N, C-alpha and C positions, 0 to 999 in steps of 0.2 A: 726650210722654215725655221725661224728662230724661236726657241722655247723661252717663254716668259713666265717665271714662277709667280704664283699668287698665293696670298694668304687664304686660308680657309675661311669660309663665311662664319660670322659670329653665332648664327643660329643653326649650325650643322648638327649639333647634338641635342637640340631643343625640340621637344615634341610639339606638334601644332596644336595638340589638345590642351585645353585649359587645365591647370594643376588640380582644381577642385573636381573636374570631371574625371581625371585620372585616378584621383584618390577614391572617389565614389565607386568607380569601376572595380578598383582593387578590392575595396571593402565588400562589395557585393560578391565578387568572385570568391574571396576567402570565406564568406558566409555560406555560400552555396556548397563550396567544397567541404566545409566543416559539417553541414547538414547532411550531405551525402555519406560522409564517413560515419557519422553517428548513426544514421539510419541503417547502414550496412552492419555496423557493430551490433545494433539492437536485434536485427534479424538473425545474425550469427548467434548471439546469445540465446534467442528463443529456440532456434533449431538445436543447438548443442544441449541445452537444458531439457528439451523435450525428451531426449534419450537417456536422461539420468533418472533411474528408478528411485521410488521413495526409499527403498532399502539402502541404496548407496548414499542417498542424501542423509539418512539417519546416521550412517557410519561416519560421514564426513562432519556433520554438524550436531550430532546427538547431544554433545555436552557443551555446545557453544553458548556463551553468555555475551551478548552484544554490548559490553560495557562502553564501547566507543560510539554506539548509536543512541543509547537511551541511558538515563540515569536511574539505576535500580535502587529499590529500597528493600534490602533483605530483612529488615526488621519490622515490616508492616505485618501485624498479626492477621490481617485479612488474607494474606497470600495463601495460607494453608486452606482456608475455606474455598478460595477461588480454584485452587488445585484440585480439591475434592469434587467441586461441582463440574470442573472440566473432565475429570476422570469419569464421572457418571454420565455426562452427555456424550463423551467420546466412545463409551462403551456401547452406545446405540449405533455405532459404526464399526462393527466387529471385523470386517474384512480389510483392515488397513495395516500397513507396515510401520506406521509411525508410533513412537512413544511420546505422548504429549506432555508438555510441561507448561507451567504458568509462572510468570514473574510479574512483580508490580513495579511500574515506572513512575517516578515522581514527576508529575505534571498536573497542572490545574485543568487542562483540557480533557474532556471525556473522550477516550479514544482506546482502541485496541488494534493490535497488529500481529499478523501471522508471519513468523520468521523461519528460516530454513532449519530442518532437523526436528520439527514438531514443537517448537517454542511459540507460546502465545504471550504477548506482552499486553498488559492492561494498565491503565493509568489510575493514579490515586483519584484524579478528577472523575473518572468513570465510576470507581467504587464509592466515592462520596455521593454520587448522583442516583444510582440505581435503587429501586425501592423493593424489589423482590427477586427471588432466585429465578423466576421465569424470565424477567427482563435480562438478567445477566446471562442466563442459559442461552437466550437467542443471540446475544452478541458473541458468545463463545462458539455457538453452533455456526454462526455466519463465518467466523474465522476458520472453523473446521472445514467449511465449504470451499474456502480458498485452498486448503491443503488437498482436498479431494480433487479439485480441478487443476492443481499445480500452479495456481495463479501467483502464489507467494514467491516461488523460486524464480519464475520468469520476471516477476515485478522487481525483485531485489537485483537481478541481473541488469535490467534496464535502468534501475535506479543508480547502480554503480557507474554504468556507461554514461548516463545523463549528468551525473554529479561531476565525473571527471571532465566531461565536455564543458560544462558550465564553469568549472575551475580553470580550465585552460583558456577559455574565452575571457573570463573576468579577471584572471590573475589572482583569484582568491581561493584558498583551500576549501572553503565551505560552499562554494558556488556564488551566484549573483545575489541571492536574497539572504540577508543576515539571518543566521540561525538555521538555514536550510541544511538538512542532513540527508544522508542516504535513505533513512527511514521515510522522511517526508516525500522524497521523489518516488520511493517504492510505492507508497500509497497512491500517488497520483498516476502511477503507471498501470493501475488496474482500471479496466474499462467498465462502462455501464452494464454491458451484457454479463460480465464476470461477476459484478456485484448482484445482479438480479438472480443469477444461478446460485450464488452463495446464500443469498436470502432464502431461496426455496429449500436448499439443503438444511439450513439452520432451522427453519420452521418445522421441517419433518423430524429433526432430532428433538425439538422441544415437545412435539406431540408424542413422540415415542417415550420421552422421559416422564412427562406429567399427565399424559392421557388427554391433554387439551392444549390449545395454544393461547389461552387468555393470558394477557400480560406481555406477550411477545413484542407488541408494538407500543407499549406504554411509553417507552423512552422517547419515541418520535412524536407521540401525541402530546407529551408534556412540553417539548422544546420547540417543535416546529422548525422554522428556519433560523432560530435565534442562536443556536449553539455552534461552536467551532468543532474541532476534533473530527469525529466521524462525519458530521454534516458537511465538512469542508471537502471531503473526498468521496462521498457516497451520494447516491440519488436523492432527489428532494424528499423531504420528510413526508409531506402530504402524499405525494405519489407513492411512497413506500408503504404508508399505512393502507392506502387503497389497494395496492397490489397484494399486500400480505392478506388482507381480508378476502380478496378474490381467490387467491391460492388456497386459503383454508376452506372456503366454500367448494371449490372445484374438487378438492381432495377429500372432502368429507370430514375435515378436522372439527372438533368441538371447539367453538369459540367462547364457551362459558366454562368456568371451572374455578376452583379455589386456588388463590395465589399462595405460594410458599414464601414465608418470610426469610429474611437474611439472618445468618447466625451472628452477625456483629451489630 
């Protein structure tokens, strides 16, 4: 038999699939793979940080100042008063290894954030807004609740993982959303159950400090759903007011009492 050479077919290396279908399949595959990797990293961070005791956290982050996360105002005269109130409220939680500190972040949004090592960041917007020590004490007590339940350290770990993942996907160092920081993602990494538990702990500290819980929910009563900051990452204000009232009644906290004015 005589061999007759033939040219290869023109479509031998061409996929029968439409290019758009192939592109879509590739995009979905990459997205699923990225999501799985991020999920595994988040779980890994949660497991690892669960075994990091507060004493070790304090040794690692006790003097940390998050200048790369928030814009600090070391000259705000209210910072000393906030630190004093934090010390008084934290003293109602005697069996802790943390040494708590407070710094003021320059931001118009009323907000507060628990950071590793015992640091609580409060914004100038929050300090401009609160009307009594009782209000501010509850905000600080709520953040102390995150320390007690170790929400802050897990949240930061998740925030770092998610921010890196967003940066890798978007090609931007700050993530997909302009202005998004690790601190932003950290807040959004805290779940509703964790927020409810932190509220309960904060309410107990307010009652221990003032002998009543009047004023603890004033911040939420005034603003409702209209404010950003805390309201963007925490349970709905109306639900929160209702839940705090129920918690006060069930635990026998006095809901009436004299409010303590701010020193500024």
